[in-house]
KEKE-3310 file (N, C-alpha, C; in steps of 0.2 Angstrom, whole numbers, plus 5000, padded with zeros to 4 digits):
npx = (4771:4778:4788:4799:4807:4822:4830:4841:4856:4869:4882:4882:4885:4896:4913:4920:4911:4904:4895:4887:4879:4870:4854:4841:4824:4807:4799:4807:4816:4831:4840:4850:4861:4870:4886:4884:4871:4861:4847:4845:4833:4830:4819:4815:4811:4816:4830:4832:4828:4839:4850:4867:4874:4881:4871:4859:4858:4857:4845:4836:4838:4834:4820:4817:4813:4822:4833:4828:4834:4832:4827:4826:4814:4805:4789:4780:4770:4753:4742:4726:4721:4709:4705:4716:4714:4702:4702:4709:4716:4720:4729:4739:4744:4749:4759:4768:4772:4779:4789:4795:4799:4802:4796:4781:4766:4753:4737:4724:4724:4718:4718:4718:4724:4732:4729:4739:4744:4734:4735:4747:4745:4737:4746:4754:4759:4763:4779:4783:4795:4809:4804:4790:4775:4772:4782:4783:4792:4799:4805:4815:4821)
npy = (4733:4719:4717:4711:4717:4723:4736:4742:4748:4740:4746:4755:4749:4746:4742:4733:4727:4719:4706:4710:4703:4688:4680:4668:4670:4669:4664:4657:4664:4670:4683:4696:4707:4721:4730:4743:4746:4742:4730:4714:4702:4685:4674:4657:4649:4656:4656:4642:4640:4647:4640:4635:4624:4608:4597:4604:4610:4598:4593:4603:4602:4589:4590:4596:4597:4588:4597:4600:4600:4610:4605:4604:4598:4602:4604:4617:4619:4623:4635:4641:4658:4662:4651:4650:4662:4659:4646:4637:4624:4624:4635:4631:4620:4627:4635:4625:4620:4631:4631:4619:4618:4631:4640:4644:4644:4655:4657:4667:4679:4694:4709:4721:4735:4731:4718:4709:4712:4708:4694:4692:4697:4687:4677:4682:4696:4711:4718:4735:4743:4754:4758:4758:4749:4740:4738:4742:4735:4741:4739:4749:4749)
npz = (4743:4735:4722:4717:4708:4702:4709:4712:4706:4699:4697:4707:4719:4732:4729:4737:4746:4760:4769:4785:4793:4793:4793:4795:4793:4801:4790:4783:4774:4768:4776:4774:4781:4775:4775:4771:4776:4769:4767:4762:4756:4754:4746:4750:4739:4728:4730:4729:4716:4710:4713:4711:4712:4707:4709:4711:4698:4690:4694:4690:4676:4673:4673:4662:4644:4631:4621:4604:4588:4574:4558:4540:4537:4547:4553:4558:4573:4572:4578:4583:4585:4591:4599:4607:4615:4621:4627:4639:4639:4625:4625:4635:4627:4616:4623:4628:4616:4611:4621:4619:4605:4601:4592:4584:4574:4573:4568:4561:4568:4573:4564:4570:4579:4595:4596:4597:4609:4618:4617:4622:4635:4640:4643:4652:4663:4655:4654:4654:4644:4639:4627:4628:4631:4620:4605:4589:4576:4562:4545:4536:4524)
capx = (4771:4785:4788:4805:4811:4829:4830:4848:4860:4876:4887:4881:4887:4903:4918:4922:4905:4904:4889:4888:4875:4865:4850:4835:4818:4802:4796:4813:4819:4838:4841:4857:4863:4876:4890:4881:4865:4855:4845:4843:4829:4829:4814:4818:4810:4820:4836:4832:4828:4845:4856:4871:4878:4880:4865:4853:4858:4855:4838:4832:4839:4830:4813:4816:4813:4829:4833:4827:4837:4827:4829:4822:4807:4801:4783:4778:4763:4748:4736:4721:4721:4703:4706:4721:4711:4696:4703:4715:4720:4724:4734:4744:4747:4753:4765:4772:4775:4784:4795:4799:4801:4804:4792:4774:4762:4746:4733:4717:4726:4715:4723:4717:4730:4731:4728:4745:4745:4729:4737:4753:4742:4734:4751:4757:4759:4768:4783:4785:4802:4810:4800:4783:4772:4773:4786:4783:4798:4798:4810:4815:4826)
capy = (4727:4716:4716:4708:4721:4726:4743:4743:4748:4736:4751:4759:4744:4747:4737:4727:4726:4713:4706:4711:4698:4684:4676:4665:4673:4664:4662:4653:4669:4672:4690:4698:4714:4723:4735:4750:4747:4739:4723:4709:4696:4681:4669:4651:4647:4660:4653:4635:4641:4650:4637:4633:4618:4602:4593:4608:4611:4592:4592:4607:4599:4583:4591:4600:4592:4588:4601:4597:4604:4611:4603:4607:4595:4604:4607:4621:4618:4628:4636:4647:4664:4662:4645:4652:4667:4656:4639:4636:4619:4626:4639:4626:4616:4632:4637:4619:4619:4636:4629:4613:4619:4638:4644:4641:4648:4657:4659:4670:4685:4700:4714:4728:4737:4729:4711:4705:4714:4704:4687:4693:4698:4680:4673:4685:4703:4714:4723:4741:4745:4761:4759:4757:4742:4737:4742:4740:4735:4742:4739:4755:4748)
capz = (4738:4733:4714:4715:4702:4704:4710:4714:4700:4701:4697:4713:4724:4734:4726:4742:4750:4764:4773:4792:4797:4789:4797:4792:4797:4802:4784:4779:4770:4770:4777:4774:4782:4772:4778:4769:4779:4765:4769:4757:4759:4748:4747:4749:4732:4723:4732:4726:4708:4708:4716:4705:4713:4702:4711:4709:4691:4687:4696:4685:4669:4673:4672:4655:4638:4628:4615:4598:4583:4568:4551:4534:4537:4553:4552:4564:4575:4570:4583:4581:4589:4595:4603:4612:4619:4625:4629:4643:4636:4619:4628:4637:4622:4613:4627:4628:4609:4611:4625:4616:4598:4601:4587:4582:4570:4576:4563:4563:4573:4571:4562:4573:4584:4601:4596:4600:4616:4621:4618:4627:4642:4641:4645:4658:4664:4650:4657:4650:4643:4637:4621:4629:4632:4613:4600:4582:4572:4555:4541:4532:4518)
cpx = (4778:4784:4794:4809:4817:4828:4837:4852:4867:4882:4887:4884:4895:4907:4919:4917:4905:4897:4891:4885:4871:4861:4844:4829:4813:4799:4801:4817:4826:4838:4848:4858:4869:4879:4887:4874:4859:4854:4842:4839:4828:4824:4817:4817:4814:4827:4837:4832:4835:4851:4860:4876:4876:4873:4859:4852:4855:4848:4834:4833:4835:4823:4812:4817:4820:4828:4832:4830:4832:4831:4824:4815:4803:4795:4781:4771:4759:4743:4732:4720:4715:4703:4711:4718:4705:4697:4709:4719:4724:4730:4740:4748:4752:4760:4770:4776:4781:4790:4799:4802:4804:4800:4786:4771:4755:4742:4726:4718:4722:4720:4722:4722:4728:4730:4733:4746:4740:4732:4743:4750:4739:4739:4753:4757:4765:4772:4785:4792:4803:4806:4793:4781:4773:4778:4785:4789:4797:4804:4810:4819:4822)
cpy = (4725:4714:4712:4711:4724:4733:4746:4743:4745:4741:4755:4755:4745:4741:4731:4727:4719:4712:4707:4705:4694:4679:4673:4667:4667:4661:4658:4658:4670:4680:4692:4706:4716:4729:4742:4751:4744:4732:4720:4704:4692:4675:4662:4648:4650:4657:4646:4635:4643:4647:4634:4627:4612:4599:4597:4609:4604:4591:4597:4605:4593:4584:4595:4595:4593:4593:4597:4602:4605:4609:4605:4604:4597:4607:4610:4619:4624:4629:4642:4652:4663:4657:4647:4657:4664:4650:4638:4630:4620:4630:4635:4623:4621:4633:4631:4618:4625:4634:4624:4614:4626:4642:4640:4646:4649:4660:4663:4676:4691:4705:4721:4729:4734:4721:4707:4706:4709:4697:4687:4693:4691:4676:4676:4693:4706:4719:4729:4742:4752:4763:4759:4750:4737:4741:4739:4741:4736:4742:4745:4755:4749)
cpz = (4736:4726:4712:4709:4705:4704:4711:4707:4702:4701:4704:4719:4726:4732:4731:4748:4753:4768:4781:4796:4792:4794:4792:4796:4797:4796:4780:4774:4773:4770:4778:4775:4780:4776:4777:4772:4775:4768:4763:4760:4753:4750:4746:4742:4727:4724:4728:4719:4706:4711:4711:4707:4708:4703:4709:4702:4688:4688:4691:4678:4668:4671:4665:4649:4635:4622:4609:4592:4577:4562:4546:4534:4543:4550:4559:4566:4574:4576:4581:4587:4594:4600:4609:4617:4623:4628:4633:4641:4630:4621:4630:4632:4618:4617:4627:4621:4608:4615:4622:4609:4597:4596:4585:4577:4573:4570:4566:4568:4570:4569:4565:4578:4591:4602:4599:4607:4620:4622:4623:4634:4644:4644:4652:4658:4659:4654:4652:4650:4641:4631:4622:4630:4625:4609:4593:4578:4565:4551:4536:4526:4512)
residu = (UNK:UNK:UNK:UNK:UNK:UNK:UNK:UNK:UNK:UNK:UNK:UNK:UNK:UNK:UNK:UNK:UNK:UNK:UNK:UNK:UNK:UNK:UNK:UNK:UNK:UNK:UNK:UNK:UNK:UNK:UNK:UNK:UNK:UNK:UNK:UNK:UNK:UNK:UNK:UNK:UNK:UNK:UNK:UNK:UNK:UNK:UNK:UNK:UNK:UNK:UNK:UNK:UNK:UNK:UNK:UNK:UNK:UNK:UNK:UNK:UNK:UNK:UNK:UNK:UNK:UNK:UNK:UNK:UNK:UNK:UNK:UNK:UNK:UNK:UNK:UNK:UNK:UNK:UNK:UNK:UNK:UNK:UNK:UNK:UNK:UNK:UNK:UNK:UNK:UNK:UNK:UNK:UNK:UNK:UNK:UNK:UNK:UNK:UNK:UNK:UNK:UNK:UNK:UNK:UNK:UNK:UNK:UNK:UNK:UNK:UNK:UNK:UNK:UNK:UNK:UNK:UNK:UNK:UNK:UNK:UNK:UNK:UNK:UNK:UNK:UNK:UNK:UNK:UNK:UNK:UNK:UNK:UNK:UNK:UNK:UNK:UNK:UNK:UNK:UNK:UNK)
# end
């Protein structure tokens, strides 16, 4: 299975590593054979999303909303937890608001443990960290 998760530690890479060969396979992927025997395979979609030439950057920026600064009169959009859990249109509107404003309010979130995890899973897979799937931050002041 391809997870695209980085399994190579950058500190383990030889300082002057050079590619021996680079080809494009039948699926359009860039395949790089390295001196140390490692093979890297880059999907064309990933390469396009990570192209840093001026034209590619401009294309990516053209599709993004313009940044909006927060002011004292900012009214945070409010969403209902149950609607986000049951209605794809409500979920989309919430995600767009988070993208455009950076912060929203969600009301009606159950207080039972795991409720936050459920809404996170509604968005995407939760990647576990060194602290586990969820980590409760508590102020001990």
